DOGUKE-447691 format. One record per residue (C-alpha): z negated, x negated, y negated; residue in three letters. Coordinates in steps of 0.1 Angstrom, whole numbers, plus 5000, padded with zeros to 4 digits. Each point is the difference from the previous one (the first is absolute). Layout:
residues N
{z=Z, x=X, y=Y, code=ALA} .
...
***
This chain:
residues 190
{z=3905, x=0918, y=2096, code=UNK} .
{z=5002, x=4996, y=4962, code=UNK} .
{z=5021, x=4972, y=4986, code=UNK} .
{z=4981, x=4973, y=4982, code=UNK} .
{z=5001, x=5000, y=4962, code=UNK} .
{z=4989, x=4973, y=4977, code=UNK} .
{z=4977, x=5021, y=4979, code=UNK} .
{z=4980, x=5013, y=5029, code=UNK} .
{z=4981, x=4968, y=5006, code=UNK} .
{z=4963, x=5007, y=5002, code=UNK} .
{z=4971, x=4982, y=4985, code=UNK} .
{z=4985, x=4992, y=5034, code=UNK} .
{z=5008, x=4963, y=4996, code=UNK} .
{z=4981, x=4997, y=4968, code=UNK} .
{z=4971, x=5021, y=5012, code=UNK} .
{z=4998, x=4980, y=5032, code=UNK} .
{z=4998, x=4967, y=4980, code=UNK} .
{z=4973, x=5014, y=4977, code=UNK} .
{z=4980, x=5012, y=5030, code=UNK} .
{z=5003, x=4966, y=5017, code=UNK} .
{z=4988, x=4982, y=4969, code=UNK} .
{z=4970, x=5024, y=4996, code=UNK} .
{z=4990, x=4997, y=5036, code=UNK} .
{z=5003, x=4962, y=4998, code=UNK} .
{z=4977, x=4999, y=4969, code=UNK} .
{z=4975, x=5023, y=5018, code=UNK} .
{z=5000, x=4978, y=5031, code=UNK} .
{z=4996, x=4968, y=4979, code=UNK} .
{z=4970, x=5015, y=4981, code=UNK} .
{z=4984, x=5010, y=5033, code=UNK} .
{z=5005, x=4966, y=5015, code=UNK} .
{z=4986, x=4983, y=4969, code=UNK} .
{z=4969, x=5022, y=5000, code=UNK} .
{z=4995, x=4991, y=5037, code=UNK} .
{z=5004, x=4963, y=4994, code=UNK} .
{z=4976, x=5001, y=4971, code=UNK} .
{z=4973, x=5015, y=5023, code=UNK} .
{z=5007, x=4979, y=5031, code=UNK} .
{z=4985, x=4966, y=4988, code=UNK} .
{z=4969, x=5018, y=4988, code=UNK} .
{z=4995, x=5016, y=5034, code=UNK} .
{z=5005, x=4966, y=5017, code=UNK} .
{z=4976, x=4982, y=4976, code=UNK} .
{z=4972, x=5025, y=5008, code=UNK} .
{z=4997, x=4987, y=5035, code=UNK} .
{z=4990, x=4965, y=4988, code=UNK} .
{z=4966, x=5002, y=4983, code=UNK} .
{z=4989, x=4980, y=4969, code=UNK} .
{z=4971, x=4981, y=5013, code=UNK} .
{z=5004, x=4969, y=4979, code=UNK} .
{z=5009, x=5013, y=4965, code=UNK} .
{z=5015, x=4980, y=4972, code=UNK} .
{z=4974, x=5005, y=4972, code=UNK} .
{z=5016, x=4978, y=4974, code=UNK} .
{z=5028, x=4975, y=4994, code=UNK} .
{z=4992, x=4974, y=4973, code=UNK} .
{z=5029, x=4985, y=4980, code=UNK} .
{z=4979, x=4981, y=4975, code=UNK} .
{z=4980, x=4968, y=5003, code=UNK} .
{z=4963, x=4997, y=4994, code=UNK} .
{z=5006, x=4995, y=4963, code=UNK} .
{z=5019, x=5034, y=4999, code=UNK} .
{z=5034, x=4984, y=4994, code=UNK} .
{z=5030, x=5016, y=5019, code=UNK} .
{z=5009, x=4974, y=5026, code=UNK} .
{z=5011, x=5023, y=5028, code=UNK} .
{z=4969, x=4987, y=5019, code=UNK} .
{z=5008, x=5024, y=5029, code=UNK} .
{z=4964, x=5004, y=5012, code=UNK} .
{z=4997, x=5031, y=5023, code=UNK} .
{z=4966, x=5016, y=5007, code=UNK} .
{z=4996, x=5019, y=5033, code=UNK} .
{z=4970, x=5022, y=5009, code=UNK} .
{z=4990, x=5013, y=5034, code=UNK} .
{z=4999, x=5038, y=4995, code=UNK} .
{z=4992, x=5008, y=5036, code=UNK} .
{z=4965, x=5008, y=5014, code=UNK} .
{z=5001, x=4972, y=5026, code=UNK} .
{z=5003, x=4962, y=4998, code=UNK} .
{z=5030, x=4981, y=5014, code=UNK} .
{z=5000, x=4965, y=5014, code=UNK} .
{z=5019, x=4982, y=4973, code=UNK} .
{z=5012, x=4973, y=5024, code=UNK} .
{z=5021, x=5027, y=5018, code=UNK} .
{z=5017, x=5013, y=4969, code=UNK} .
{z=5034, x=4988, y=4986, code=UNK} .
{z=5022, x=5014, y=4972, code=UNK} .
{z=5036, x=5004, y=4990, code=UNK} .
{z=5007, x=5003, y=4963, code=UNK} .
{z=5029, x=5018, y=4983, code=UNK} .
{z=5011, x=4998, y=4964, code=UNK} .
{z=5022, x=5030, y=4989, code=UNK} .
{z=5007, x=5009, y=5037, code=UNK} .
{z=5011, x=4965, y=5009, code=UNK} .
{z=4978, x=4979, y=5023, code=UNK} .
{z=4987, x=4967, y=4987, code=UNK} .
{z=5010, x=4970, y=5021, code=UNK} .
{z=4965, x=4993, y=5013, code=UNK} .
{z=4971, x=5018, y=5017, code=UNK} .
{z=4963, x=4996, y=4997, code=UNK} .
{z=4990, x=4990, y=5035, code=UNK} .
{z=4963, x=5007, y=4997, code=UNK} .
{z=4975, x=5015, y=4975, code=UNK} .
{z=4972, x=4977, y=5012, code=UNK} .
{z=4994, x=4975, y=4971, code=UNK} .
{z=4988, x=4972, y=5023, code=UNK} .
{z=5030, x=5003, y=5023, code=UNK} .
{z=5024, x=5004, y=4970, code=UNK} .
{z=4987, x=4967, y=4986, code=UNK} .
{z=5003, x=4982, y=5033, code=UNK} .
{z=5037, x=5008, y=5003, code=UNK} .
{z=5026, x=4985, y=4976, code=UNK} .
{z=5002, x=5023, y=4970, code=UNK} .
{z=5025, x=5028, y=5004, code=UNK} .
{z=5030, x=4994, y=4977, code=UNK} .
{z=4995, x=5026, y=4973, code=UNK} .
{z=4962, x=5003, y=5000, code=UNK} .
{z=4978, x=4976, y=4981, code=UNK} .
{z=4965, x=5012, y=5009, code=UNK} .
{z=4981, x=5029, y=5016, code=UNK} .
{z=4964, x=5010, y=4994, code=UNK} .
{z=4974, x=5027, y=4997, code=UNK} .
{z=4974, x=5014, y=5023, code=UNK} .
{z=5026, x=5017, y=5023, code=UNK} .
{z=5013, x=4966, y=5011, code=UNK} .
{z=4968, x=4979, y=4999, code=UNK} .
{z=4983, x=5012, y=5032, code=UNK} .
{z=5012, x=5011, y=5033, code=UNK} .
{z=5006, x=5036, y=4990, code=UNK} .
{z=5015, x=5018, y=4971, code=UNK} .
{z=4974, x=5027, y=4995, code=UNK} .
{z=5004, x=5034, y=4981, code=UNK} .
{z=5001, x=4996, y=4963, code=UNK} .
{z=5006, x=4962, y=5001, code=UNK} .
{z=5027, x=4985, y=4978, code=UNK} .
{z=5024, x=4972, y=5009, code=UNK} .
{z=5023, x=4984, y=4975, code=UNK} .
{z=5033, x=4982, y=5007, code=UNK} .
{z=5012, x=4977, y=4973, code=UNK} .
{z=5037, x=4998, y=5005, code=UNK} .
{z=5022, x=4973, y=4984, code=UNK} .
{z=5006, x=5008, y=4963, code=UNK} .
{z=5030, x=5022, y=4993, code=UNK} .
{z=4999, x=5016, y=5035, code=UNK} .
{z=4994, x=5034, y=4984, code=UNK} .
{z=5007, x=5014, y=4965, code=UNK} .
{z=4984, x=5030, y=4984, code=UNK} .
{z=5029, x=5024, y=5008, code=UNK} .
{z=5002, x=4990, y=5037, code=UNK} .
{z=4991, x=5023, y=5028, code=UNK} .
{z=4978, x=4981, y=5025, code=UNK} .
{z=4995, x=5011, y=5035, code=UNK} .
{z=4975, x=4984, y=5025, code=UNK} .
{z=5002, x=5008, y=5037, code=UNK} .
{z=4970, x=4988, y=5020, code=UNK} .
{z=5003, x=4995, y=5037, code=UNK} .
{z=4976, x=4995, y=5029, code=UNK} .
{z=5009, x=4966, y=5015, code=UNK} .
{z=4988, x=5009, y=5034, code=UNK} .
{z=5021, x=5032, y=5004, code=UNK} .
{z=5028, x=4992, y=4975, code=UNK} .
{z=4996, x=5035, y=4986, code=UNK} .
{z=5000, x=5009, y=4963, code=UNK} .
{z=4966, x=5014, y=4991, code=UNK} .
{z=5002, x=5003, y=4962, code=UNK} .
{z=5026, x=5004, y=4973, code=UNK} .
{z=4996, x=5002, y=4962, code=UNK} .
{z=5025, x=5000, y=4972, code=UNK} .
{z=4991, x=4991, y=4964, code=UNK} .
{z=5002, x=5015, y=4974, code=UNK} .
{z=4985, x=5030, y=5017, code=UNK} .
{z=5023, x=5030, y=4993, code=UNK} .
{z=5013, x=5030, y=5018, code=UNK} .
{z=5029, x=5005, y=4976, code=UNK} .
{z=5034, x=4999, y=5017, code=UNK} .
{z=5026, x=4992, y=4974, code=UNK} .
{z=5035, x=4987, y=5002, code=UNK} .
{z=4989, x=4964, y=5001, code=UNK} .
{z=4976, x=5008, y=5029, code=UNK} .
{z=5029, x=5018, y=5018, code=UNK} .
{z=5023, x=4970, y=4998, code=UNK} .
{z=4972, x=4975, y=5008, code=UNK} .
{z=4986, x=5018, y=5030, code=UNK} .
{z=5027, x=5022, y=5014, code=UNK} .
{z=5033, x=4983, y=4991, code=UNK} .
{z=4988, x=4964, y=5003, code=UNK} .
{z=5002, x=4992, y=5037, code=UNK} .
{z=4977, x=4970, y=4996, code=UNK} .
{z=4971, x=5022, y=4989, code=UNK} .
{z=4998, x=5016, y=5034, code=UNK} .
***
């Protein structure tokens, strides 16, 4: 056995540290790419039957008042009993503190107004069914939504308690850093 000398230290410690850092970066990049694809795969299982076609932030005179009027359209090929539909609304991934218990305009008027919603109208909520192509508007309290907000509406079937439609506005497929933090990192968005 050779005696140990100070100048015979190898570079294996340095090489090992560099390899660990490189492997860590590669694993982090792989994990990030998987996480960016995961919510997209999950969202595809929930169809967009009731699509947000527009969100108005101006009053009838065209003045910016954060009017918060959301227009929904039935994009499906079948009609739905609007009495059996309810909705949960999210602003920037955070649920609003109320739900819309029914999309039937007559039932909606009969109940005490939902805190957060002023009125509801349109052909989709005026009869018993919300037929294909029909529009329903929800006039939320002013300042509920602002132009840079991301609005998500989940519509449920009251009889089965199952989600049947989800739409997010503005409509975009871009997954940027803000989307990553809002959807993946923010635990309330799940």
